[in-house]
DRENVOKOL-138199 format. One record per atom (N, C-alpha, C): residue in one letter; atom name; x, y, z. Coordinates in pm, 1 decimal. Example, Ala and Ser with C-alpha at 12.3 -4.5 7.8 and 13.67 -1.06 7.14 Angstrom:
// DRENVOKOL-138199
@res=A, atom=N, c1=1319.0, c2=-569.0, c3=780.0
@res=A, atom=CA, c1=1230.0, c2=-450.0, c3=780.0
@res=A, atom=C, c1=1320.0, c2=-330.0, c3=780.0
@res=S, atom=N, c1=1285.0, c2=-225.0, c3=708.0
@res=S, atom=CA, c1=1367.0, c2=-106.0, c3=714.0
@res=S, atom=C, c1=1290.0, c2=3.0, c3=787.0
//
This chain:
// DRENVOKOL-138199
@res=Q, atom=N, c1=6678.0, c2=14857.1, c3=5476.2
@res=Q, atom=CA, c1=6742.3, c2=14865.7, c3=5379.6
@res=Q, atom=C, c1=6862.3, c2=14878.2, c3=5507.1
@res=L, atom=N, c1=6826.7, c2=14996.4, c3=5610.5
@res=L, atom=CA, c1=6994.6, c2=15050.0, c3=5699.3
@res=L, atom=C, c1=6937.1, c2=14934.0, c3=5843.5
@res=K, atom=N, c1=7007.4, c2=14837.6, c3=5890.7
@res=K, atom=CA, c1=7026.5, c2=14758.0, c3=6072.1
@res=K, atom=C, c1=6986.0, c2=14995.3, c3=6194.5
@res=T, atom=N, c1=6859.5, c2=14867.4, c3=6245.4
@res=T, atom=CA, c1=6841.4, c2=14961.1, c3=6371.3
@res=T, atom=C, c1=6863.4, c2=14895.5, c3=6466.4
@res=N, atom=N, c1=6928.3, c2=14811.3, c3=6492.3
@res=N, atom=CA, c1=6996.9, c2=14741.4, c3=6654.5
@res=N, atom=C, c1=7090.1, c2=14867.6, c3=6691.7
@res=G, atom=N, c1=7112.7, c2=14961.8, c3=6663.5
@res=G, atom=CA, c1=7181.9, c2=15021.6, c3=6711.1
@res=G, atom=C, c1=7206.2, c2=15180.6, c3=6698.0
@res=Y, atom=N, c1=7358.2, c2=15286.0, c3=6675.7
@res=Y, atom=CA, c1=7313.0, c2=15320.9, c3=6615.3
@res=Y, atom=C, c1=7477.3, c2=15396.7, c3=6463.5
@res=Y, atom=N, c1=7459.9, c2=15470.1, c3=6449.4
@res=Y, atom=CA, c1=7514.6, c2=15575.4, c3=6288.6
@res=Y, atom=C, c1=7601.0, c2=15596.8, c3=6403.1
@res=M, atom=N, c1=7755.6, c2=15720.3, c3=6400.1
@res=M, atom=CA, c1=7811.0, c2=15748.8, c3=6381.3
@res=M, atom=C, c1=7964.9, c2=15839.9, c3=6246.4
@res=H, atom=N, c1=7920.2, c2=16070.8, c3=6254.2
@res=H, atom=CA, c1=8031.1, c2=15973.3, c3=6168.8
@res=H, atom=C, c1=8101.3, c2=16103.0, c3=6258.0
@res=I, atom=N, c1=8241.3, c2=16057.4, c3=6188.1
@res=I, atom=CA, c1=8341.7, c2=16142.9, c3=6289.2
@res=I, atom=C, c1=8372.7, c2=16240.5, c3=6256.3
@res=Y, atom=N, c1=8447.3, c2=16333.9, c3=6229.9
@res=Y, atom=CA, c1=8532.6, c2=16415.0, c3=6122.4
@res=Y, atom=C, c1=8548.2, c2=16525.3, c3=6301.5
@res=G, atom=N, c1=8695.5, c2=16656.3, c3=6229.7
@res=G, atom=CA, c1=8690.6, c2=16732.2, c3=6291.1
@res=G, atom=C, c1=8868.1, c2=16714.0, c3=6328.0
@res=N, atom=N, c1=8919.2, c2=16752.1, c3=6360.0
@res=N, atom=CA, c1=9056.7, c2=16692.8, c3=6474.1
@res=N, atom=C, c1=9040.5, c2=16867.4, c3=6633.9
@res=P, atom=N, c1=9039.2, c2=16772.8, c3=6710.8
@res=P, atom=CA, c1=9070.9, c2=16684.4, c3=6752.4
@res=P, atom=C, c1=8942.8, c2=16573.8, c3=6736.1
@res=E, atom=N, c1=8860.5, c2=16443.0, c3=6735.7
@res=E, atom=CA, c1=8819.7, c2=16428.8, c3=6674.1
@res=E, atom=C, c1=8659.7, c2=16489.6, c3=6782.8
@res=N, atom=N, c1=8565.7, c2=16500.7, c3=6727.8
@res=N, atom=CA, c1=8453.5, c2=16438.0, c3=6713.8
@res=N, atom=C, c1=8381.2, c2=16342.6, c3=6699.8
@res=I, atom=N, c1=8194.3, c2=16323.6, c3=6663.5
@res=I, atom=CA, c1=8119.9, c2=16259.5, c3=6671.3
@res=I, atom=C, c1=8007.6, c2=16279.3, c3=6686.6
@res=T, atom=N, c1=7941.3, c2=16257.8, c3=6562.0
@res=T, atom=CA, c1=7756.9, c2=16273.0, c3=6560.2
@res=T, atom=C, c1=7709.6, c2=16174.2, c3=6571.4
@res=I, atom=N, c1=7583.6, c2=16153.8, c3=6678.6
@res=I, atom=CA, c1=7596.8, c2=15961.5, c3=6714.2
@res=I, atom=C, c1=7397.4, c2=16035.2, c3=6566.3
@res=Y, atom=N, c1=7367.3, c2=15858.6, c3=6564.5
@res=Y, atom=CA, c1=7224.5, c2=15921.6, c3=6526.2
@res=Y, atom=C, c1=7163.7, c2=15807.2, c3=6566.0
@res=F, atom=N, c1=7098.2, c2=15739.9, c3=6628.3
@res=F, atom=CA, c1=6959.2, c2=15654.4, c3=6634.4
@res=F, atom=C, c1=6867.6, c2=15627.7, c3=6530.6
@res=L, atom=N, c1=6860.1, c2=15604.9, c3=6413.6
@res=L, atom=CA, c1=6728.0, c2=15527.7, c3=6424.8
@res=L, atom=C, c1=6638.9, c2=15418.8, c3=6433.3
@res=N, atom=N, c1=6531.6, c2=15480.0, c3=6482.5
@res=N, atom=CA, c1=6400.8, c2=15347.9, c3=6527.9
@res=N, atom=C, c1=6307.7, c2=15251.7, c3=6421.4
@res=R, atom=N, c1=6244.2, c2=15176.6, c3=6381.1
@res=R, atom=CA, c1=6158.4, c2=15126.8, c3=6324.2
@res=R, atom=C, c1=6086.6, c2=15187.6, c3=6262.0
@res=D, atom=N, c1=6021.4, c2=15226.6, c3=6368.5
@res=D, atom=CA, c1=5904.5, c2=15322.7, c3=6374.5
@res=D, atom=C, c1=5906.6, c2=15424.8, c3=6311.8
@res=G, atom=N, c1=6009.4, c2=15472.2, c3=6254.7
@res=G, atom=CA, c1=6048.8, c2=15608.6, c3=6143.5
@res=G, atom=C, c1=6070.8, c2=15691.7, c3=6233.6
@res=V, atom=N, c1=6134.7, c2=15682.1, c3=6367.1
@res=V, atom=CA, c1=6164.1, c2=15817.0, c3=6426.2
@res=V, atom=C, c1=6304.8, c2=15847.3, c3=6516.4
@res=F, atom=N, c1=6377.7, c2=15962.7, c3=6475.9
@res=F, atom=CA, c1=6475.3, c2=15980.5, c3=6466.2
@res=F, atom=C, c1=6555.5, c2=16051.4, c3=6613.6
@res=I, atom=N, c1=6674.2, c2=15975.1, c3=6662.7
@res=I, atom=CA, c1=6670.2, c2=16104.3, c3=6770.4
@res=I, atom=C, c1=6853.5, c2=16050.7, c3=6738.2
@res=Y, atom=N, c1=6893.1, c2=16224.5, c3=6776.2
@res=Y, atom=CA, c1=6998.3, c2=16301.7, c3=6819.0
@res=Y, atom=C, c1=7058.3, c2=16246.2, c3=6932.3
@res=A, atom=N, c1=7180.4, c2=16204.9, c3=6942.6
@res=A, atom=CA, c1=7226.1, c2=16154.0, c3=7049.6
@res=A, atom=C, c1=7362.8, c2=16250.6, c3=7132.4
@res=G, atom=N, c1=7332.3, c2=16428.3, c3=6981.5
@res=G, atom=CA, c1=7482.8, c2=16427.6, c3=7015.6
@res=G, atom=C, c1=7648.5, c2=16431.2, c3=6905.0
@res=S, atom=N, c1=7765.8, c2=16585.7, c3=7003.0
@res=S, atom=CA, c1=7827.3, c2=16568.2, c3=6880.4
@res=S, atom=C, c1=7990.2, c2=16542.5, c3=6965.0
@res=P, atom=N, c1=7982.1, c2=16475.8, c3=7079.0
@res=P, atom=CA, c1=8031.9, c2=16530.1, c3=7157.4
@res=P, atom=C, c1=8199.5, c2=16468.1, c3=7079.8
@res=P, atom=N, c1=8297.3, c2=16501.0, c3=7155.7
@res=P, atom=CA, c1=8461.2, c2=16414.1, c3=7172.4
@res=P, atom=C, c1=8445.2, c2=16293.0, c3=7122.1
@res=L, atom=N, c1=8479.3, c2=16229.9, c3=7049.2
@res=L, atom=CA, c1=8535.6, c2=16040.7, c3=6987.2
@res=L, atom=C, c1=8582.7, c2=16043.7, c3=7162.6
@res=K, atom=N, c1=8627.9, c2=16115.1, c3=7234.4
@res=K, atom=CA, c1=8752.8, c2=15980.3, c3=7336.6
@res=K, atom=C, c1=8616.6, c2=15995.8, c3=7512.2
@res=D, atom=N, c1=8544.7, c2=16050.5, c3=7465.8
@res=D, atom=CA, c1=8436.9, c2=16022.5, c3=7520.7
@res=D, atom=C, c1=8340.2, c2=15954.6, c3=7503.2
@res=L, atom=N, c1=8347.7, c2=15891.1, c3=7349.4
@res=L, atom=CA, c1=8234.7, c2=15768.6, c3=7378.2
@res=L, atom=C, c1=8170.5, c2=15676.9, c3=7428.0
@res=G, atom=N, c1=8292.8, c2=15647.8, c3=7546.9
@res=G, atom=CA, c1=8254.0, c2=15525.3, c3=7589.0
@res=G, atom=C, c1=8130.4, c2=15571.9, c3=7713.7
@res=V, atom=N, c1=8181.3, c2=15734.0, c3=7757.8
@res=V, atom=CA, c1=8141.5, c2=15772.8, c3=7864.2
@res=V, atom=C, c1=7958.1, c2=15813.8, c3=7773.5
@res=L, atom=N, c1=7937.1, c2=15853.1, c3=7704.0
@res=L, atom=CA, c1=7775.5, c2=15797.4, c3=7655.8
@res=L, atom=C, c1=7789.0, c2=15715.4, c3=7596.2
@res=E, atom=N, c1=7811.4, c2=15660.1, c3=7635.0
@res=E, atom=CA, c1=7734.5, c2=15512.4, c3=7609.7
@res=E, atom=C, c1=7698.6, c2=15491.9, c3=7703.6
@res=Q, atom=N, c1=7803.5, c2=15460.4, c3=7808.3
@res=Q, atom=CA, c1=7764.8, c2=15395.8, c3=7974.8
@res=Q, atom=C, c1=7621.6, c2=15479.3, c3=7969.0
@res=E, atom=N, c1=7593.4, c2=15620.2, c3=7967.3
@res=E, atom=CA, c1=7490.8, c2=15719.3, c3=7987.4
@res=E, atom=C, c1=7347.5, c2=15559.6, c3=7927.3
@res=F, atom=N, c1=7379.3, c2=15570.1, c3=7786.2
@res=F, atom=CA, c1=7304.2, c2=15496.9, c3=7690.8
@res=F, atom=C, c1=7234.1, c2=15358.6, c3=7786.7
@res=I, atom=N, c1=7300.9, c2=15297.5, c3=7805.7
@res=I, atom=CA, c1=7302.2, c2=15244.4, c3=7890.9
@res=I, atom=C, c1=7194.7, c2=15180.3, c3=8069.5
@res=D, atom=N, c1=7272.0, c2=15343.2, c3=8141.3
@res=D, atom=CA, c1=7185.2, c2=15346.0, c3=8294.9
@res=D, atom=C, c1=7108.1, c2=15402.7, c3=8262.4
@res=G, atom=N, c1=7043.6, c2=15472.2, c3=8166.4
@res=G, atom=CA, c1=6910.4, c2=15596.0, c3=8062.7
@res=G, atom=C, c1=6877.7, c2=15715.8, c3=8125.3
@res=T, atom=N, c1=7075.6, c2=15783.5, c3=8171.2
@res=T, atom=CA, c1=7108.7, c2=15901.0, c3=8183.9
@res=T, atom=C, c1=7067.3, c2=15950.9, c3=8031.7
@res=F, atom=N, c1=7091.0, c2=15885.7, c3=7954.7
@res=F, atom=CA, c1=7083.9, c2=15977.3, c3=7772.6
@res=F, atom=C, c1=6963.4, c2=16020.3, c3=7815.3
@res=N, atom=N, c1=6860.9, c2=15856.8, c3=7774.6
@res=N, atom=CA, c1=6708.0, c2=15912.0, c3=7827.4
@res=N, atom=C, c1=6652.4, c2=16026.3, c3=7843.9
@res=N, atom=N, c1=6674.3, c2=15938.3, c3=8009.0
@res=N, atom=CA, c1=6558.4, c2=16103.4, c3=8043.3
@res=N, atom=C, c1=6644.8, c2=16243.6, c3=7997.1
@res=Y, atom=N, c1=6771.6, c2=16234.0, c3=8005.9
@res=Y, atom=CA, c1=6803.2, c2=16350.4, c3=7941.5
@res=Y, atom=C, c1=6713.4, c2=16461.8, c3=7771.3
@res=I, atom=N, c1=6688.6, c2=16300.0, c3=7655.2
@res=I, atom=CA, c1=6704.2, c2=16369.6, c3=7593.6
@res=I, atom=C, c1=6502.8, c2=16425.7, c3=7557.8
@res=K, atom=N, c1=6396.3, c2=16339.6, c3=7704.7
@res=K, atom=CA, c1=6292.2, c2=16356.6, c3=7661.9
@res=K, atom=C, c1=6260.5, c2=16509.8, c3=7660.5
@res=K, atom=N, c1=6319.7, c2=16607.3, c3=7722.9
@res=K, atom=CA, c1=6312.5, c2=16788.8, c3=7748.6
@res=K, atom=C, c1=6343.0, c2=16825.4, c3=7640.9
@res=Y, atom=N, c1=6438.2, c2=16768.9, c3=7503.7
@res=Y, atom=CA, c1=6535.5, c2=16814.4, c3=7414.4
@res=Y, atom=C, c1=6430.5, c2=16816.4, c3=7280.3
@res=K, atom=N, c1=6383.5, c2=16916.5, c3=7267.3
@res=K, atom=CA, c1=6294.7, c2=16859.3, c3=7074.0
@res=K, atom=C, c1=6410.2, c2=16895.1, c3=7044.5
@res=T, atom=N, c1=6467.0, c2=16944.0, c3=6969.2
@res=T, atom=CA, c1=6639.5, c2=16928.3, c3=6925.4
@res=T, atom=C, c1=6700.8, c2=16844.7, c3=6897.9
@res=S, atom=N, c1=6629.8, c2=16701.4, c3=7028.1
@res=S, atom=CA, c1=6680.0, c2=16578.8, c3=6999.5
@res=S, atom=C, c1=6596.0, c2=16510.2, c3=6944.8
@res=W, atom=N, c1=6520.7, c2=16549.0, c3=6832.0
@res=W, atom=CA, c1=6381.8, c2=16403.9, c3=6753.5
@res=W, atom=C, c1=6379.9, c2=16487.9, c3=6631.9
@res=G, atom=N, c1=6333.2, c2=16404.0, c3=6576.9
@res=G, atom=CA, c1=6284.6, c2=16367.9, c3=6419.8
@res=G, atom=C, c1=6220.1, c2=16263.3, c3=6422.8
@res=V, atom=N, c1=6203.9, c2=16274.0, c3=6192.2
@res=V, atom=CA, c1=6162.2, c2=16156.8, c3=6175.2
@res=V, atom=C, c1=6275.5, c2=16091.0, c3=6079.3
@res=F, atom=N, c1=6259.9, c2=16012.1, c3=5990.8
@res=F, atom=CA, c1=6329.1, c2=15964.5, c3=5921.9
@res=F, atom=C, c1=6267.4, c2=15882.8, c3=5780.8
@res=A, atom=N, c1=6295.8, c2=15867.3, c3=5579.7
@res=A, atom=CA, c1=6215.2, c2=15731.1, c3=5580.2
@res=A, atom=C, c1=6288.4, c2=15800.8, c3=5523.2
@res=I, atom=N, c1=6278.4, c2=15698.2, c3=5452.6
@res=I, atom=CA, c1=6385.4, c2=15588.9, c3=5273.0
@res=I, atom=C, c1=6276.4, c2=15537.3, c3=5203.0
@res=E, atom=N, c1=6325.6, c2=15605.5, c3=5075.1
@res=E, atom=CA, c1=6340.6, c2=15557.2, c3=4988.8
@res=E, atom=C, c1=6438.6, c2=15507.3, c3=4866.6
@res=D, atom=N, c1=6359.6, c2=15361.1, c3=4771.9
@res=D, atom=CA, c1=6516.7, c2=15308.2, c3=4763.3
@res=D, atom=C, c1=6655.8, c2=15260.0, c3=4851.9
@res=K, atom=N, c1=6698.5, c2=15396.2, c3=4757.8
@res=K, atom=CA, c1=6913.5, c2=15394.8, c3=4836.6
@res=K, atom=C, c1=6897.4, c2=15539.2, c3=4906.0
@res=S, atom=N, c1=6773.6, c2=15627.1, c3=4899.9
@res=S, atom=CA, c1=6824.3, c2=15721.5, c3=4940.4
@res=S, atom=C, c1=6749.9, c2=15791.2, c3=5073.1
@res=I, atom=N, c1=6843.9, c2=15776.7, c3=5174.8
@res=I, atom=CA, c1=6706.9, c2=15859.2, c3=5309.9
@res=I, atom=C, c1=6732.3, c2=16029.6, c3=5369.5
@res=K, atom=N, c1=6626.6, c2=16047.5, c3=5383.7
@res=K, atom=CA, c1=6601.9, c2=16194.5, c3=5517.4
@res=K, atom=C, c1=6536.1, c2=16195.9, c3=5576.8
@res=I, atom=N, c1=6628.9, c2=16314.1, c3=5593.2
@res=I, atom=CA, c1=6579.4, c2=16239.6, c3=5797.6
@res=I, atom=C, c1=6518.9, c2=16438.9, c3=5840.3
@res=E, atom=N, c1=6430.9, c2=16479.7, c3=5879.9
@res=E, atom=CA, c1=6334.5, c2=16584.2, c3=5926.5
@res=E, atom=C, c1=6368.9, c2=16597.1, c3=6062.8
@res=R, atom=N, c1=6372.9, c2=16695.4, c3=6095.3
@res=R, atom=CA, c1=6459.1, c2=16739.4, c3=6250.6
@res=R, atom=C, c1=6439.9, c2=16849.5, c3=6299.1
@res=W, atom=N, c1=6488.7, c2=16921.7, c3=6424.7
@res=W, atom=CA, c1=6486.3, c2=17029.2, c3=6439.3
@res=W, atom=C, c1=6630.7, c2=17156.8, c3=6540.9
@res=Y, atom=N, c1=6657.8, c2=17201.0, c3=6456.0
@res=Y, atom=CA, c1=6813.3, c2=17216.3, c3=6459.5
@res=Y, atom=C, c1=6797.4, c2=17362.4, c3=6596.3
@res=P, atom=N, c1=6880.3, c2=17315.9, c3=6631.4
@res=P, atom=CA, c1=6899.8, c2=17483.7, c3=6776.3
@res=P, atom=C, c1=6914.9, c2=17587.4, c3=6703.3
@res=S, atom=N, c1=6821.9, c2=17617.9, c3=6660.5
@res=S, atom=CA, c1=6828.4, c2=17885.8, c3=6699.6
@res=S, atom=C, c1=6725.3, c2=17887.7, c3=6757.2
@res=E, atom=N, c1=6721.7, c2=18040.4, c3=6711.3
@res=E, atom=CA, c1=6666.9, c2=18148.7, c3=6813.7
@res=E, atom=C, c1=6490.6, c2=18118.8, c3=6757.3
@res=P, atom=N, c1=6386.7, c2=18104.9, c3=6845.3
@res=P, atom=CA, c1=6297.8, c2=18101.4, c3=6844.2
@res=P, atom=C, c1=6253.9, c2=18124.9, c3=6786.6
@res=P, atom=N, c1=6169.8, c2=18108.0, c3=6708.1
@res=P, atom=CA, c1=6099.8, c2=17949.2, c3=6694.5
@res=P, atom=C, c1=6221.9, c2=17832.9, c3=6693.9
@res=L, atom=N, c1=6211.2, c2=17672.4, c3=6636.5
@res=L, atom=CA, c1=6307.7, c2=17600.2, c3=6623.5
@res=L, atom=C, c1=6342.5, c2=17614.7, c3=6474.1
@res=N, atom=N, c1=6394.8, c2=17527.8, c3=6386.3
@res=N, atom=CA, c1=6336.2, c2=17551.2, c3=6198.9
@res=N, atom=C, c1=6402.2, c2=17434.6, c3=6249.4
@res=A, atom=N, c1=6317.7, c2=17339.5, c3=6117.0
@res=A, atom=CA, c1=6338.7, c2=17247.2, c3=6105.3
@res=A, atom=C, c1=6414.5, c2=17245.1, c3=5896.1
@res=Y, atom=N, c1=6505.5, c2=17165.2, c3=5968.6
@res=Y, atom=CA, c1=6620.2, c2=17133.5, c3=5854.2
@res=Y, atom=C, c1=6566.4, c2=16948.9, c3=5801.3
@res=I, atom=N, c1=6641.4, c2=16928.6, c3=5704.0
@res=I, atom=CA, c1=6569.8, c2=16786.3, c3=5612.5
@res=I, atom=C, c1=6713.6, c2=16763.0, c3=5521.4
@res=E, atom=N, c1=6802.8, c2=16663.9, c3=5623.1
@res=E, atom=CA, c1=6872.9, c2=16615.5, c3=5558.0
@res=E, atom=C, c1=6926.2, c2=16539.1, c3=5453.8
@res=E, atom=N, c1=6928.3, c2=16496.4, c3=5292.4
@res=E, atom=CA, c1=6898.9, c2=16417.6, c3=5263.7
@res=E, atom=C, c1=7022.0, c2=16331.1, c3=5175.9
@res=G, atom=N, c1=7021.9, c2=16242.5, c3=5211.5
@res=G, atom=CA, c1=7172.1, c2=16136.6, c3=5117.5
@res=G, atom=C, c1=7143.1, c2=16042.8, c3=5120.9
@res=E, atom=N, c1=7240.0, c2=15920.2, c3=5006.6
@res=E, atom=CA, c1=7249.1, c2=15792.8, c3=4964.4
@res=E, atom=C, c1=7315.0, c2=15734.6, c3=5053.9
@res=I, atom=N, c1=7267.9, c2=15555.1, c3=5100.6
@res=I, atom=CA, c1=7268.8, c2=15483.4, c3=5175.7
@res=I, atom=C, c1=7361.6, c2=15395.1, c3=5069.0
@res=L, atom=N, c1=7450.7, c2=15385.5, c3=5139.4
@res=L, atom=CA, c1=7572.0, c2=15268.1, c3=5080.1
@res=L, atom=C, c1=7574.8, c2=15109.1, c3=5065.6
@res=N, atom=N, c1=7479.9, c2=15065.0, c3=5171.3
@res=N, atom=CA, c1=7508.2, c2=14937.9, c3=5237.9
@res=N, atom=C, c1=7327.5, c2=14899.1, c3=5338.7
@res=D, atom=N, c1=7342.9, c2=14854.6, c3=5435.8
@res=D, atom=CA, c1=7292.2, c2=14820.5, c3=5551.1
@res=D, atom=C, c1=7379.1, c2=14922.0, c3=5666.6
@res=T, atom=N, c1=7477.6, c2=14910.5, c3=5682.6
@res=T, atom=CA, c1=7571.7, c2=15007.9, c3=5767.8
@res=T, atom=C, c1=7615.5, c2=15142.1, c3=5723.4
@res=T, atom=N, c1=7591.0, c2=15217.9, c3=5640.1
@res=T, atom=CA, c1=7676.9, c2=15306.5, c3=5622.5
@res=T, atom=C, c1=7574.9, c2=15430.0, c3=5493.9
@res=F, atom=N, c1=7568.0, c2=15515.2, c3=5541.7
@res=F, atom=CA, c1=7395.7, c2=15656.5, c3=5482.2
@res=F, atom=C, c1=7510.8, c2=15773.0, c3=5488.0
@res=I, atom=N, c1=7585.0, c2=15828.9, c3=5297.9
@res=I, atom=CA, c1=7642.5, c2=15951.4, c3=5335.3
@res=I, atom=C, c1=7494.4, c2=16030.7, c3=5324.4
@res=I, atom=N, c1=7524.1, c2=16150.1, c3=5457.4
@res=I, atom=CA, c1=7401.1, c2=16281.2, c3=5400.2
@res=I, atom=C, c1=7504.3, c2=16390.7, c3=5328.1
@res=K, atom=N, c1=7415.6, c2=16412.9, c3=5162.3
@res=K, atom=CA, c1=7473.8, c2=16523.7, c3=5097.1
@res=K, atom=C, c1=7470.9, c2=16644.2, c3=5087.4
@res=E, atom=N, c1=7340.9, c2=16671.6, c3=5181.2
@res=E, atom=CA, c1=7254.3, c2=16815.6, c3=5183.9
@res=E, atom=C, c1=7194.5, c2=16815.7, c3=5308.5
@res=I, atom=N, c1=7179.0, c2=16953.0, c3=5317.6
@res=I, atom=CA, c1=7063.0, c2=17002.0, c3=5416.7
@res=I, atom=C, c1=6984.6, c2=17134.8, c3=5362.9
@res=Y, atom=N, c1=6896.2, c2=17107.2, c3=5384.7
@res=Y, atom=CA, c1=6832.7, c2=17207.5, c3=5369.5
@res=Y, atom=C, c1=6695.7, c2=17258.5, c3=5467.0
@res=R, atom=N, c1=6638.8, c2=17385.4, c3=5412.4
@res=R, atom=CA, c1=6495.4, c2=17418.8, c3=5491.2
@res=R, atom=C, c1=6343.7, c2=17425.7, c3=5413.3
@res=Q, atom=N, c1=6284.3, c2=17366.0, c3=5352.6
@res=Q, atom=CA, c1=6203.3, c2=17373.7, c3=5328.2
@res=Q, atom=C, c1=6065.1, c2=17469.8, c3=5279.1
@res=K, atom=N, c1=5970.3, c2=17488.9, c3=5222.7
@res=K, atom=CA, c1=5939.5, c2=17600.4, c3=5255.2
@res=K, atom=C, c1=5814.0, c2=17614.4, c3=5155.9
@res=N, atom=N, c1=5737.3, c2=17604.6, c3=5145.4
@res=N, atom=CA, c1=5596.4, c2=17594.5, c3=4986.4
@res=N, atom=C, c1=5652.9, c2=17447.7, c3=4908.0
@res=N, atom=N, c1=5702.0, c2=17387.7, c3=4962.3
@res=N, atom=CA, c1=5759.4, c2=17243.7, c3=4844.6
@res=N, atom=C, c1=5915.4, c2=17325.2, c3=4830.9
@res=K, atom=N, c1=5957.2, c2=17361.6, c3=4811.2
@res=K, atom=CA, c1=6074.8, c2=17414.1, c3=4782.1
@res=K, atom=C, c1=6212.3, c2=17458.7, c3=4862.8
@res=K, atom=N, c1=6323.6, c2=17427.5, c3=4875.6
@res=K, atom=CA, c1=6435.8, c2=17386.2, c3=4897.9
@res=K, atom=C, c1=6502.5, c2=17582.2, c3=5006.5
@res=K, atom=N, c1=6546.9, c2=17586.6, c3=5054.9
@res=K, atom=CA, c1=6564.3, c2=17694.4, c3=5143.5
@res=K, atom=C, c1=6680.6, c2=17707.5, c3=5180.0
@res=E, atom=N, c1=6758.6, c2=17820.0, c3=5203.7
@res=E, atom=CA, c1=6911.7, c2=17709.0, c3=5338.2
@res=E, atom=C, c1=7014.9, c2=17607.5, c3=5305.9
@res=T, atom=N, c1=7027.5, c2=17559.2, c3=5160.3
@res=T, atom=CA, c1=7054.0, c2=17533.4, c3=5081.5
@res=T, atom=C, c1=7281.3, c2=17446.4, c3=5173.8
@res=K, atom=N, c1=7305.8, c2=17393.3, c3=5169.0
@res=K, atom=CA, c1=7383.0, c2=17356.9, c3=5171.0
@res=K, atom=C, c1=7455.7, c2=17231.7, c3=5158.2
@res=T, atom=N, c1=7506.3, c2=17155.1, c3=5028.5
@res=T, atom=CA, c1=7624.3, c2=17100.6, c3=5042.7
@res=T, atom=C, c1=7667.4, c2=16989.7, c3=5118.7
@res=R, atom=N, c1=7680.8, c2=16921.5, c3=5236.5
@res=R, atom=CA, c1=7717.9, c2=16803.5, c3=5261.6
@res=R, atom=C, c1=7830.6, c2=16699.4, c3=5244.2
@res=N, atom=N, c1=7907.5, c2=16610.6, c3=5316.2
@res=N, atom=CA, c1=8002.2, c2=16555.1, c3=5274.6
@res=N, atom=C, c1=8008.4, c2=16446.4, c3=5446.5
@res=E, atom=N, c1=7917.4, c2=16419.0, c3=5466.8
@res=E, atom=CA, c1=7925.3, c2=16327.1, c3=5606.1
@res=E, atom=C, c1=7861.4, c2=16158.5, c3=5581.7
@res=T, atom=N, c1=7968.6, c2=16114.8, c3=5627.5
@res=T, atom=CA, c1=7896.9, c2=15996.9, c3=5628.5
@res=T, atom=C, c1=7933.5, c2=15858.6, c3=5761.3
@res=Y, atom=N, c1=7858.2, c2=15800.2, c3=5752.1
@res=Y, atom=CA, c1=7810.8, c2=15757.5, c3=5946.7
@res=Y, atom=C, c1=7798.7, c2=15590.6, c3=5908.5
@res=H, atom=N, c1=7936.6, c2=15537.3, c3=5998.9
@res=H, atom=CA, c1=7864.4, c2=15422.8, c3=6009.8
@res=H, atom=C, c1=7810.2, c2=15313.9, c3=6089.9
@res=F, atom=N, c1=7783.5, c2=15215.9, c3=6118.7
@res=F, atom=CA, c1=7690.3, c2=15125.9, c3=6242.1
@res=F, atom=C, c1=7724.0, c2=15124.3, c3=6292.1
@res=K, atom=N, c1=7726.5, c2=15119.0, c3=6401.5
@res=K, atom=CA, c1=7752.9, c2=15015.2, c3=6503.0
@res=K, atom=C, c1=7641.9, c2=14985.5, c3=6600.4
@res=A, atom=N, c1=7673.6, c2=14757.8, c3=6601.4
@res=A, atom=CA, c1=7579.9, c2=14782.6, c3=6719.0
@res=A, atom=C, c1=7575.2, c2=14835.4, c3=6848.2
@res=F, atom=N, c1=7463.0, c2=14788.4, c3=6938.4
@res=F, atom=CA, c1=7461.7, c2=14826.8, c3=7078.4
@res=F, atom=C, c1=7367.0, c2=14803.5, c3=7068.1
@res=S, atom=N, c1=7341.8, c2=14781.4, c3=7210.5
@res=S, atom=CA, c1=7209.9, c2=14866.5, c3=7310.0
@res=S, atom=C, c1=7245.1, c2=14865.8, c3=7464.9
@res=P, atom=N, c1=7108.6, c2=14894.6, c3=7533.8
@res=P, atom=CA, c1=6964.7, c2=14946.5, c3=7475.1
@res=P, atom=C, c1=6976.8, c2=15070.1, c3=7415.3
@res=K, atom=N, c1=6948.3, c2=15059.3, c3=7314.6
@res=K, atom=CA, c1=6900.8, c2=15201.1, c3=7279.1
@res=K, atom=C, c1=6810.1, c2=15262.1, c3=7369.3
@res=P, atom=N, c1=6765.2, c2=15441.7, c3=7325.2
@res=P, atom=CA, c1=6685.2, c2=15465.9, c3=7406.2
@res=P, atom=C, c1=6602.5, c2=15425.7, c3=7362.1
@res=D, atom=N, c1=6420.0, c2=15469.5, c3=7411.6
@res=D, atom=CA, c1=6318.8, c2=15500.6, c3=7418.0
@res=D, atom=C, c1=6316.8, c2=15538.4, c3=7271.4
@res=S, atom=N, c1=6232.1, c2=15512.0, c3=7236.4
@res=S, atom=CA, c1=6179.9, c2=15607.5, c3=7089.4
@res=S, atom=C, c1=6020.1, c2=15718.8, c3=7100.0
@res=A, atom=N, c1=5996.0, c2=15676.1, c3=7128.1
@res=A, atom=CA, c1=5864.5, c2=15766.5, c3=7314.0
@res=A, atom=C, c1=5892.5, c2=15958.1, c3=7349.7
@res=N, atom=N, c1=5873.9, c2=16014.2, c3=7276.3
@res=N, atom=CA, c1=5876.0, c2=16180.5, c3=7266.3
@res=N, atom=C, c1=5714.4, c2=16190.1, c3=7316.1
@res=N, atom=N, c1=5706.9, c2=16330.2, c3=7322.3
@res=N, atom=CA, c1=5643.6, c2=16394.3, c3=7272.9
@res=N, atom=C, c1=5619.3, c2=16579.9, c3=7240.5
@res=F, atom=N, c1=5705.4, c2=16470.0, c3=7053.1
@res=F, atom=CA, c1=5764.9, c2=16579.5, c3=6998.1
@res=F, atom=C, c1=5753.6, c2=16603.8, c3=6874.1
@res=V, atom=N, c1=5740.8, c2=16389.1, c3=6816.2
@res=V, atom=CA, c1=5711.0, c2=16364.7, c3=6696.3
@res=V, atom=C, c1=5529.5, c2=16267.4, c3=6747.1
@res=K, atom=N, c1=5503.3, c2=16340.5, c3=6684.2
@res=K, atom=CA, c1=5356.1, c2=16233.9, c3=6703.8
@res=K, atom=C, c1=5288.3, c2=16148.8, c3=6570.9
//
């Protein structure tokens, strides 16, 4: 239901920053950081030349999984924290094949939501190639 031949970007703040997510057909999610919007060209060059791919192989917080069911998306990934790292779930609504909105984030423990926070983050698709390789040592 969502395009996967590029990345999704959320723009926020003043000055503007971006959050970039890669969604791969194999269900692997890659967090590509939250740089200033003005640095997007530099980051895209790192995607192209492989610098970014080499960098993320070292960091568990760059990886996660996602699932789509009907018009909803769930992304589970590790967030930076004091060891051990905590996994959080971002949950939202798919508007169309190029746009989704993350509406809440939470930890799940014993099948119950914990530390729930409301969000309103719209992600828009940008076609881009090459994407980082989804092979990693953190998601099995």
